[in-house]
PDB file of N, CA, C and O in Angstrom:
ATOM      1  N   MET A   1      86.989 170.291 158.491  1.00  0.00           N
ATOM      2  CA  MET A   1      87.609 169.192 159.200  1.00  0.00           C
ATOM      3  C   MET A   1      87.804 167.988 158.267  1.00  0.00           C
ATOM      4  O   MET A   1      88.797 167.268 158.371  1.00  0.00           O
ATOM      5  N   TYR A   2      86.856 167.782 157.367  1.00  0.00           N
ATOM      6  CA  TYR A   2      86.943 166.626 156.466  1.00  0.00           C
ATOM      7  C   TYR A   2      88.169 166.709 155.567  1.00  0.00           C
ATOM      8  O   TYR A   2      88.767 165.684 155.239  1.00  0.00           O
ATOM      9  N   LYS A   3      88.548 167.910 155.169  1.00  0.00           N
ATOM     10  CA  LYS A   3      89.702 168.074 154.284  1.00  0.00           C
ATOM     11  C   LYS A   3      91.014 167.711 154.963  1.00  0.00           C
ATOM     12  O   LYS A   3      91.975 167.333 154.293  1.00  0.00           O
ATOM     13  N   SER A   4      91.062 167.822 156.289  1.00  0.00           N
ATOM     14  CA  SER A   4      92.307 167.528 157.001  1.00  0.00           C
ATOM     15  C   SER A   4      92.466 166.046 157.347  1.00  0.00           C
ATOM     16  O   SER A   4      93.506 165.655 157.877  1.00  0.00           O
ATOM     17  N   LEU A   5      91.470 165.218 157.062  1.00  0.00           N
ATOM     18  CA  LEU A   5      91.560 163.790 157.347  1.00  0.00           C
ATOM     19  C   LEU A   5      92.485 163.110 156.347  1.00  0.00           C
ATOM     20  O   LEU A   5      92.685 163.601 155.236  1.00  0.00           O
ATOM     21  N   SER A   6      93.042 161.986 156.751  1.00  0.00           N
ATOM     22  CA  SER A   6      93.921 161.235 155.845  1.00  0.00           C
ATOM     23  C   SER A   6      93.089 160.579 154.740  1.00  0.00           C
ATOM     24  O   SER A   6      91.873 160.432 154.865  1.00  0.00           O
ATOM     25  N   THR A   7      93.760 160.195 153.670  1.00  0.00           N
ATOM     26  CA  THR A   7      93.045 159.610 152.531  1.00  0.00           C
ATOM     27  C   THR A   7      92.432 158.261 152.881  1.00  0.00           C
ATOM     28  O   THR A   7      91.377 157.904 152.357  1.00  0.00           O
ATOM     29  N   VAL A   8      93.076 157.520 153.749  1.00  0.00           N
ATOM     30  CA  VAL A   8      92.527 156.221 154.163  1.00  0.00           C
ATOM     31  C   VAL A   8      91.205 156.414 154.899  1.00  0.00           C
ATOM     32  O   VAL A   8      90.254 155.663 154.681  1.00  0.00           O
ATOM     33  N   THR A   9      91.146 157.405 155.757  1.00  0.00           N
ATOM     34  CA  THR A   9      89.916 157.687 156.496  1.00  0.00           C
ATOM     35  C   THR A   9      88.820 158.165 155.556  1.00  0.00           C
ATOM     36  O   THR A   9      87.662 157.776 155.706  1.00  0.00           O
ATOM     37  N   LYS A  10      89.169 158.995 154.599  1.00  0.00           N
ATOM     38  CA  LYS A  10      88.170 159.469 153.637  1.00  0.00           C
ATOM     39  C   LYS A  10      87.590 158.317 152.827  1.00  0.00           C
ATOM     40  O   LYS A  10      86.378 158.242 152.626  1.00  0.00           O
ATOM     41  N   TYR A  11      88.461 157.413 152.361  1.00  0.00           N
ATOM     42  CA  TYR A  11      87.969 156.261 151.605  1.00  0.00           C
ATOM     43  C   TYR A  11      87.140 155.328 152.486  1.00  0.00           C
ATOM     44  O   TYR A  11      86.151 154.761 152.022  1.00  0.00           O
ATOM     45  N   ALA A  12      87.528 155.165 153.735  1.00  0.00           N
ATOM     46  CA  ALA A  12      86.752 154.318 154.652  1.00  0.00           C
ATOM     47  C   ALA A  12      85.362 154.907 154.864  1.00  0.00           C
ATOM     48  O   ALA A  12      84.374 154.174 154.891  1.00  0.00           O
ATOM     49  N   PHE A  13      85.283 156.212 155.012  1.00  0.00           N
ATOM     50  CA  PHE A  13      83.979 156.858 155.170  1.00  0.00           C
ATOM     51  C   PHE A  13      83.149 156.719 153.895  1.00  0.00           C
ATOM     52  O   PHE A  13      81.965 156.389 153.950  1.00  0.00           O
ATOM     53  N   ARG A  14      83.777 156.971 152.757  1.00  0.00           N
ATOM     54  CA  ARG A  14      83.043 156.968 151.494  1.00  0.00           C
ATOM     55  C   ARG A  14      82.489 155.583 151.175  1.00  0.00           C
ATOM     56  O   ARG A  14      81.290 155.436 150.936  1.00  0.00           O
ATOM     57  N   TYR A  15      83.335 154.585 151.169  1.00  0.00           N
ATOM     58  CA  TYR A  15      82.884 153.252 150.786  1.00  0.00           C
ATOM     59  C   TYR A  15      82.165 152.530 151.920  1.00  0.00           C
ATOM     60  O   TYR A  15      81.300 151.690 151.671  1.00  0.00           O
ATOM     61  N   GLY A  16      82.510 152.845 153.139  1.00  0.00           N
ATOM     62  CA  GLY A  16      81.810 152.254 154.270  1.00  0.00           C
ATOM     63  C   GLY A  16      80.385 152.742 154.385  1.00  0.00           C
ATOM     64  O   GLY A  16      79.496 151.986 154.776  1.00  0.00           O
ATOM     65  N   THR A  17      80.158 154.006 154.048  1.00  0.00           N
ATOM     66  CA  THR A  17      78.805 154.541 154.084  1.00  0.00           C
ATOM     67  C   THR A  17      77.925 153.862 153.040  1.00  0.00           C
ATOM     68  O   THR A  17      76.753 153.588 153.299  1.00  0.00           O
ATOM     69  N   VAL A  18      78.478 153.592 151.876  1.00  0.00           N
ATOM     70  CA  VAL A  18      77.725 152.876 150.840  1.00  0.00           C
ATOM     71  C   VAL A  18      77.366 151.475 151.324  1.00  0.00           C
ATOM     72  O   VAL A  18      76.248 151.009 151.105  1.00  0.00           O
ATOM     73  N   LEU A  19      78.295 150.813 151.971  1.00  0.00           N
ATOM     74  CA  LEU A  19      78.037 149.482 152.509  1.00  0.00           C
ATOM     75  C   LEU A  19      76.940 149.515 153.564  1.00  0.00           C
ATOM     76  O   LEU A  19      76.048 148.666 153.555  1.00  0.00           O
ATOM     77  N   ILE A  20      76.994 150.477 154.465  1.00  0.00           N
ATOM     78  CA  ILE A  20      76.011 150.563 155.534  1.00  0.00           C
ATOM     79  C   ILE A  20      74.626 150.904 154.980  1.00  0.00           C
ATOM     80  O   ILE A  20      73.625 150.353 155.439  1.00  0.00           O
ATOM     81  N   VAL A  21      74.561 151.795 154.010  1.00  0.00           N
ATOM     82  CA  VAL A  21      73.268 152.132 153.401  1.00  0.00           C
ATOM     83  C   VAL A  21      72.679 150.921 152.687  1.00  0.00           C
ATOM     84  O   VAL A  21      71.470 150.698 152.744  1.00  0.00           O
ATOM     85  N   THR A  22      73.517 150.140 152.020  1.00  0.00           N
ATOM     86  CA  THR A  22      73.044 148.926 151.369  1.00  0.00           C
ATOM     87  C   THR A  22      72.512 147.925 152.392  1.00  0.00           C
ATOM     88  O   THR A  22      71.479 147.294 152.167  1.00  0.00           O
ATOM     89  N   LEU A  23      73.208 147.781 153.503  1.00  0.00           N
ATOM     90  CA  LEU A  23      72.725 146.876 154.555  1.00  0.00           C
ATOM     91  C   LEU A  23      71.419 147.371 155.168  1.00  0.00           C
ATOM     92  O   LEU A  23      70.558 146.562 155.514  1.00  0.00           O
ATOM     93  N   ILE A  24      71.262 148.675 155.305  1.00  0.00           N
ATOM     94  CA  ILE A  24      70.015 149.224 155.847  1.00  0.00           C
ATOM     95  C   ILE A  24      68.851 148.956 154.895  1.00  0.00           C
ATOM     96  O   ILE A  24      67.749 148.630 155.337  1.00  0.00           O
ATOM     97  N   ILE A  25      69.093 149.092 153.587  1.00  0.00           N
ATOM     98  CA  ILE A  25      68.036 148.800 152.611  1.00  0.00           C
ATOM     99  C   ILE A  25      67.653 147.324 152.673  1.00  0.00           C
ATOM    100  O   ILE A  25      66.470 146.988 152.627  1.00  0.00           O
ATOM    101  N   CYS A  26      68.643 146.446 152.775  1.00  0.00           N
ATOM    102  CA  CYS A  26      68.356 145.008 152.921  1.00  0.00           C
ATOM    103  C   CYS A  26      67.599 144.736 154.216  1.00  0.00           C
ATOM    104  O   CYS A  26      66.706 143.890 154.258  1.00  0.00           O
ATOM    105  N   ASN A  27      67.959 145.453 155.260  1.00  0.00           N
ATOM    106  CA  ASN A  27      67.307 145.265 156.547  1.00  0.00           C
ATOM    107  C   ASN A  27      65.835 145.669 156.479  1.00  0.00           C
ATOM    108  O   ASN A  27      64.976 144.977 157.026  1.00  0.00           O
ATOM    109  N   VAL A  28      65.547 146.768 155.819  1.00  0.00           N
ATOM    110  CA  VAL A  28      64.148 147.199 155.660  1.00  0.00           C
ATOM    111  C   VAL A  28      63.373 146.169 154.848  1.00  0.00           C
ATOM    112  O   VAL A  28      62.226 145.854 155.168  1.00  0.00           O
ATOM    113  N   TYR A  29      63.998 145.645 153.799  1.00  0.00           N
ATOM    114  CA  TYR A  29      63.345 144.622 152.981  1.00  0.00           C
ATOM    115  C   TYR A  29      62.982 143.389 153.814  1.00  0.00           C
ATOM    116  O   TYR A  29      61.850 142.909 153.756  1.00  0.00           O
ATOM    117  N   PHE A  30      63.945 142.879 154.587  1.00  0.00           N
ATOM    118  CA  PHE A  30      63.665 141.689 155.387  1.00  0.00           C
ATOM    119  C   PHE A  30      62.665 141.975 156.500  1.00  0.00           C
ATOM    120  O   PHE A  30      61.889 141.096 156.874  1.00  0.00           O
ATOM    121  N   TYR A  31      62.674 143.188 157.028  1.00  0.00           N
ATOM    122  CA  TYR A  31      61.681 143.543 158.047  1.00  0.00           C
ATOM    123  C   TYR A  31      60.277 143.532 157.454  1.00  0.00           C
ATOM    124  O   TYR A  31      59.350 142.981 158.048  1.00  0.00           O
ATOM    125  N   LEU A  32      60.125 144.135 156.293  1.00  0.00           N
ATOM    126  CA  LEU A  32      58.807 144.152 155.655  1.00  0.00           C
ATOM    127  C   LEU A  32      58.368 142.759 155.245  1.00  0.00           C
ATOM    128  O   LEU A  32      57.189 142.425 155.368  1.00  0.00           O
ATOM    129  N   ARG A  33      59.289 141.942 154.763  1.00  0.00           N
ATOM    130  CA  ARG A  33      58.935 140.572 154.407  1.00  0.00           C
ATOM    131  C   ARG A  33      58.536 139.771 155.643  1.00  0.00           C
ATOM    132  O   ARG A  33      57.642 138.928 155.564  1.00  0.00           O
ATOM    133  N   SER A  34      59.177 140.015 156.773  1.00  0.00           N
ATOM    134  CA  SER A  34      58.817 139.283 157.991  1.00  0.00           C
ATOM    135  C   SER A  34      57.440 139.689 158.496  1.00  0.00           C
ATOM    136  O   SER A  34      56.760 138.892 159.141  1.00  0.00           O
ATOM    137  N   LEU A  35      57.023 140.914 158.213  1.00  0.00           N
ATOM    138  CA  LEU A  35      55.684 141.338 158.620  1.00  0.00           C
ATOM    139  C   LEU A  35      54.590 140.719 157.760  1.00  0.00           C
ATOM    140  O   LEU A  35      53.525 140.367 158.269  1.00  0.00           O
ATOM    141  N   TYR A  36      54.842 140.583 156.468  1.00  0.00           N
ATOM    142  CA  TYR A  36      53.804 140.141 155.551  1.00  0.00           C
ATOM    143  C   TYR A  36      53.784 138.648 155.305  1.00  0.00           C
ATOM    144  O   TYR A  36      52.817 138.148 154.729  1.00  0.00           O
ATOM    145  N   GLU A  37      54.804 137.913 155.714  1.00  0.00           N
ATOM    146  CA  GLU A  37      54.816 136.457 155.562  1.00  0.00           C
ATOM    147  C   GLU A  37      54.135 135.827 156.764  1.00  0.00           C
ATOM    148  O   GLU A  37      54.258 136.314 157.888  1.00  0.00           O
ATOM    149  N   GLY A  38      53.426 134.755 156.521  1.00  0.00           N
ATOM    150  CA  GLY A  38      52.758 134.058 157.617  1.00  0.00           C
ATOM    151  C   GLY A  38      53.752 133.390 158.552  1.00  0.00           C
ATOM    152  O   GLY A  38      53.665 133.533 159.772  1.00  0.00           O
ATOM    153  N   THR A  39      54.687 132.664 157.978  1.00  0.00           N
ATOM    154  CA  THR A  39      55.742 132.028 158.768  1.00  0.00           C
ATOM    155  C   THR A  39      57.062 132.655 158.367  1.00  0.00           C
ATOM    156  O   THR A  39      57.870 132.025 157.684  1.00  0.00           O
ATOM    157  N   GLY A  40      57.283 133.865 158.778  1.00  0.00           N
ATOM    158  CA  GLY A  40      58.450 134.622 158.360  1.00  0.00           C
ATOM    159  C   GLY A  40      59.634 134.476 159.285  1.00  0.00           C
ATOM    160  O   GLY A  40      60.324 135.458 159.558  1.00  0.00           O
ATOM    161  N   LEU A  41      59.890 133.264 159.780  1.00  0.00           N
ATOM    162  CA  LEU A  41      61.006 133.064 160.691  1.00  0.00           C
ATOM    163  C   LEU A  41      62.341 133.324 160.002  1.00  0.00           C
ATOM    164  O   LEU A  41      63.245 133.915 160.594  1.00  0.00           O
ATOM    165  N   TYR A  42      62.464 132.882 158.749  1.00  0.00           N
ATOM    166  CA  TYR A  42      63.711 133.115 157.998  1.00  0.00           C
ATOM    167  C   TYR A  42      63.967 134.614 157.858  1.00  0.00           C
ATOM    168  O   TYR A  42      65.084 135.077 158.086  1.00  0.00           O
ATOM    169  N   TYR A  43      62.944 135.364 157.488  1.00  0.00           N
ATOM    170  CA  TYR A  43      63.111 136.802 157.287  1.00  0.00           C
ATOM    171  C   TYR A  43      63.376 137.523 158.598  1.00  0.00           C
ATOM    172  O   TYR A  43      64.121 138.502 158.628  1.00  0.00           O
ATOM    173  N   THR A  44      62.778 137.052 159.673  1.00  0.00           N
ATOM    174  CA  THR A  44      63.040 137.649 160.983  1.00  0.00           C
ATOM    175  C   THR A  44      64.475 137.386 161.421  1.00  0.00           C
ATOM    176  O   THR A  44      65.130 138.269 161.973  1.00  0.00           O
ATOM    177  N   MET A  45      64.959 136.183 161.180  1.00  0.00           N
ATOM    178  CA  MET A  45      66.348 135.874 161.526  1.00  0.00           C
ATOM    179  C   MET A  45      67.324 136.686 160.675  1.00  0.00           C
ATOM    180  O   MET A  45      68.341 137.160 161.182  1.00  0.00           O
ATOM    181  N   MET A  46      67.024 136.847 159.399  1.00  0.00           N
ATOM    182  CA  MET A  46      67.875 137.665 158.533  1.00  0.00           C
ATOM    183  C   MET A  46      67.863 139.117 158.987  1.00  0.00           C
ATOM    184  O   MET A  46      68.899 139.782 158.976  1.00  0.00           O
ATOM    185  N   PHE A  47      66.688 139.614 159.387  1.00  0.00           N
ATOM    186  CA  PHE A  47      66.575 140.980 159.889  1.00  0.00           C
ATOM    187  C   PHE A  47      67.446 141.167 161.126  1.00  0.00           C
ATOM    188  O   PHE A  47      68.174 142.154 161.234  1.00  0.00           O
ATOM    189  N   ASN A  48      67.372 140.226 162.054  1.00  0.00           N
ATOM    190  CA  ASN A  48      68.169 140.327 163.273  1.00  0.00           C
ATOM    191  C   ASN A  48      69.670 140.245 162.976  1.00  0.00           C
ATOM    192  O   ASN A  48      70.455 141.004 163.546  1.00  0.00           O
ATOM    193  N   ASP A  49      70.065 139.341 162.098  1.00  0.00           N
ATOM    194  CA  ASP A  49      71.486 139.186 161.769  1.00  0.00           C
ATOM    195  C   ASP A  49      72.039 140.421 161.061  1.00  0.00           C
ATOM    196  O   ASP A  49      73.157 140.853 161.343  1.00  0.00           O
ATOM    197  N   ILE A  50      71.262 140.985 160.148  1.00  0.00           N
ATOM    198  CA  ILE A  50      71.737 142.169 159.435  1.00  0.00           C
ATOM    199  C   ILE A  50      71.776 143.375 160.374  1.00  0.00           C
ATOM    200  O   ILE A  50      72.632 144.245 160.211  1.00  0.00           O
ATOM    201  N   THR A  51      70.879 143.445 161.344  1.00  0.00           N
ATOM    202  CA  THR A  51      70.919 144.533 162.321  1.00  0.00           C
ATOM    203  C   THR A  51      72.218 144.481 163.125  1.00  0.00           C
ATOM    204  O   THR A  51      72.840 145.517 163.360  1.00  0.00           O
ATOM    205  N   VAL A  52      72.626 143.301 163.542  1.00  0.00           N
ATOM    206  CA  VAL A  52      73.893 143.153 164.256  1.00  0.00           C
ATOM    207  C   VAL A  52      75.062 143.498 163.345  1.00  0.00           C
ATOM    208  O   VAL A  52      76.032 144.118 163.781  1.00  0.00           O
ATOM    209  N   CYS A  53      74.973 143.098 162.086  1.00  0.00           N
ATOM    210  CA  CYS A  53      76.031 143.402 161.124  1.00  0.00           C
ATOM    211  C   CYS A  53      76.162 144.914 160.905  1.00  0.00           C
ATOM    212  O   CYS A  53      77.277 145.422 160.782  1.00  0.00           O
ATOM    213  N   ILE A  54      75.058 145.626 160.857  1.00  0.00           N
ATOM    214  CA  ILE A  54      75.094 147.083 160.699  1.00  0.00           C
ATOM    215  C   ILE A  54      75.786 147.722 161.896  1.00  0.00           C
ATOM    216  O   ILE A  54      76.589 148.642 161.742  1.00  0.00           O
ATOM    217  N   LYS A  55      75.474 147.237 163.068  1.00  0.00           N
ATOM    218  CA  LYS A  55      76.102 147.788 164.278  1.00  0.00           C
ATOM    219  C   LYS A  55      77.613 147.585 164.248  1.00  0.00           C
ATOM    220  O   LYS A  55      78.370 148.500 164.572  1.00  0.00           O
ATOM    221  N   GLU A  56      78.051 146.397 163.863  1.00  0.00           N
ATOM    222  CA  GLU A  56      79.486 146.124 163.818  1.00  0.00           C
ATOM    223  C   GLU A  56      80.170 146.909 162.708  1.00  0.00           C
ATOM    224  O   GLU A  56      81.296 147.375 162.883  1.00  0.00           O
ATOM    225  N   CYS A  57      79.510 147.059 161.580  1.00  0.00           N
ATOM    226  CA  CYS A  57      80.095 147.833 160.472  1.00  0.00           C
ATOM    227  C   CYS A  57      80.220 149.304 160.842  1.00  0.00           C
ATOM    228  O   CYS A  57      81.208 149.944 160.482  1.00  0.00           O
ATOM    229  N   MET A  58      79.252 149.846 161.546  1.00  0.00           N
ATOM    230  CA  MET A  58      79.355 151.244 161.964  1.00  0.00           C
ATOM    231  C   MET A  58      80.550 151.445 162.885  1.00  0.00           C
ATOM    232  O   MET A  58      81.239 152.462 162.811  1.00  0.00           O
ATOM    233  N   GLY A  59      80.787 150.480 163.741  1.00  0.00           N
ATOM    234  CA  GLY A  59      81.948 150.573 164.613  1.00  0.00           C
ATOM    235  C   GLY A  59      83.249 150.537 163.854  1.00  0.00           C
ATOM    236  O   GLY A  59      84.178 151.280 164.172  1.00  0.00           O
ATOM    237  N   SER A  60      83.328 149.675 162.847  1.00  0.00           N
ATOM    238  CA  SER A  60      84.588 149.560 162.112  1.00  0.00           C
ATOM    239  C   SER A  60      84.752 150.651 161.064  1.00  0.00           C
ATOM    240  O   SER A  60      85.881 151.021 160.743  1.00  0.00           O
ATOM    241  N   VAL A  61      83.667 151.169 160.528  1.00  0.00           N
ATOM    242  CA  VAL A  61      83.769 152.177 159.472  1.00  0.00           C
ATOM    243  C   VAL A  61      83.958 153.575 160.040  1.00  0.00           C
ATOM    244  O   VAL A  61      84.710 154.367 159.472  1.00  0.00           O
ATOM    245  N   TYR A  62      83.307 153.895 161.127  1.00  0.00           N
ATOM    246  CA  TYR A  62      83.353 155.260 161.648  1.00  0.00           C
ATOM    247  C   TYR A  62      84.232 155.409 162.893  1.00  0.00           C
ATOM    248  O   TYR A  62      85.007 156.361 162.988  1.00  0.00           O
ATOM    249  N   ILE A  63      84.122 154.503 163.821  1.00  0.00           N
ATOM    250  CA  ILE A  63      84.817 154.684 165.098  1.00  0.00           C
ATOM    251  C   ILE A  63      86.318 154.440 164.958  1.00  0.00           C
ATOM    252  O   ILE A  63      87.113 155.232 165.464  1.00  0.00           O
ATOM    253  N   LEU A  64      86.722 153.370 164.288  1.00  0.00           N
ATOM    254  CA  LEU A  64      88.152 153.080 164.169  1.00  0.00           C
ATOM    255  C   LEU A  64      88.920 154.137 163.378  1.00  0.00           C
ATOM    256  O   LEU A  64      89.994 154.542 163.821  1.00  0.00           O
ATOM    257  N   PRO A  65      88.425 154.605 162.229  1.00  0.00           N
ATOM    258  CA  PRO A  65      89.165 155.686 161.551  1.00  0.00           C
ATOM    259  C   PRO A  65      89.207 156.988 162.353  1.00  0.00           C
ATOM    260  O   PRO A  65      90.205 157.707 162.315  1.00  0.00           O
ATOM    261  N   MET A  66      88.139 157.289 163.070  1.00  0.00           N
ATOM    262  CA  MET A  66      88.163 158.507 163.885  1.00  0.00           C
ATOM    263  C   MET A  66      89.118 158.357 165.069  1.00  0.00           C
ATOM    264  O   MET A  66      89.735 159.335 165.493  1.00  0.00           O
ATOM    265  N   LEU A  67      89.245 157.153 165.601  1.00  0.00           N
ATOM    266  CA  LEU A  67      90.222 156.908 166.652  1.00  0.00           C
ATOM    267  C   LEU A  67      91.631 157.090 166.106  1.00  0.00           C
ATOM    268  O   LEU A  67      92.488 157.659 166.782  1.00  0.00           O
ATOM    269  N   TYR A  68      91.880 156.613 164.890  1.00  0.00           N
ATOM    270  CA  TYR A  68      93.177 156.806 164.251  1.00  0.00           C
ATOM    271  C   TYR A  68      93.466 158.291 164.061  1.00  0.00           C
ATOM    272  O   TYR A  68      94.575 158.748 164.336  1.00  0.00           O
ATOM    273  N   GLU A  69      92.484 159.039 163.597  1.00  0.00           N
ATOM    274  CA  GLU A  69      92.679 160.478 163.398  1.00  0.00           C
ATOM    275  C   GLU A  69      92.940 161.187 164.716  1.00  0.00           C
ATOM    276  O   GLU A  69      93.780 162.084 164.781  1.00  0.00           O
ATOM    277  N   LEU A  70      92.237 160.800 165.756  1.00  0.00           N
ATOM    278  CA  LEU A  70      92.453 161.391 167.075  1.00  0.00           C
ATOM    279  C   LEU A  70      93.871 161.129 167.564  1.00  0.00           C
ATOM    280  O   LEU A  70      94.533 162.035 168.071  1.00  0.00           O
ATOM    281  N   LEU A  71      94.333 159.902 167.414  1.00  0.00           N
ATOM    282  CA  LEU A  71      95.689 159.570 167.843  1.00  0.00           C
ATOM    283  C   LEU A  71      96.741 160.296 167.003  1.00  0.00           C
ATOM    284  O   LEU A  71      97.776 160.701 167.532  1.00  0.00           O
ATOM    285  N   SER A  72      96.496 160.464 165.721  1.00  0.00           N
ATOM    286  CA  SER A  72      97.458 161.189 164.900  1.00  0.00           C
ATOM    287  C   SER A  72      97.477 162.674 165.244  1.00  0.00           C
ATOM    288  O   SER A  72      98.533 163.303 165.169  1.00  0.00           O
ATOM    289  N   ILE A  73      96.341 163.247 165.618  1.00  0.00           N
ATOM    290  CA  ILE A  73      96.297 164.648 166.047  1.00  0.00           C
ATOM    291  C   ILE A  73      97.049 164.816 167.365  1.00  0.00           C
ATOM    292  O   ILE A  73      97.788 165.784 167.546  1.00  0.00           O
ATOM    293  N   ILE A  74      96.860 163.881 168.271  1.00  0.00           N
ATOM    294  CA  ILE A  74      97.567 163.935 169.562  1.00  0.00           C
ATOM    295  C   ILE A  74      99.073 163.804 169.341  1.00  0.00           C
ATOM    296  O   ILE A  74      99.863 164.474 170.006  1.00  0.00           O
ATOM    297  N   ARG A  75      99.465 162.944 168.411  1.00  0.00           N
ATOM    298  CA  ARG A  75     100.883 162.765 168.132  1.00  0.00           C
ATOM    299  C   ARG A  75     101.495 164.025 167.526  1.00  0.00           C
ATOM    300  O   ARG A  75     102.635 164.370 167.837  1.00  0.00           O
ATOM    301  N   ARG A  76     100.740 164.722 166.657  1.00  0.00           N
ATOM    302  CA  ARG A  76     101.228 165.955 166.056  1.00  0.00           C
ATOM    303  C   ARG A  76     101.394 167.066 167.079  1.00  0.00           C
ATOM    304  O   ARG A  76     102.294 167.897 166.957  1.00  0.00           O
ATOM    305  N   ILE A  77     100.524 167.085 168.096  1.00  0.00           N
ATOM    306  CA  ILE A  77     100.581 168.136 169.114  1.00  0.00           C
ATOM    307  C   ILE A  77     101.809 167.960 169.994  1.00  0.00           C
ATOM    308  O   ILE A  77     102.464 168.939 170.352  1.00  0.00           O
ATOM    309  N   ASN A  78     102.121 166.727 170.342  1.00  0.00           N
ATOM    310  CA  ASN A  78     103.271 166.490 171.232  1.00  0.00           C
ATOM    311  C   ASN A  78     104.506 166.537 170.466  1.00  0.00           C
ATOM    312  O   ASN A  78     105.588 166.362 171.027  1.00  0.00           O
TER     313      ASN A  78
END
């Protein structure tokens, strides 16, 4: 199935996955820092903000290209 996807979708998956993995690593870092700091309000806020950013990036990196592929498949069938 991956071979039949358009090149734009393949690049979105490839580079978007790298972005999401980088954000997850940053998120783990800020989570651990918020646990070990006495007044880790900054790290907790960064953890929460990056968690929301990961959710939005997953929507734009995976859901939108797959929606495009679905619509192009439907268009080819009709």
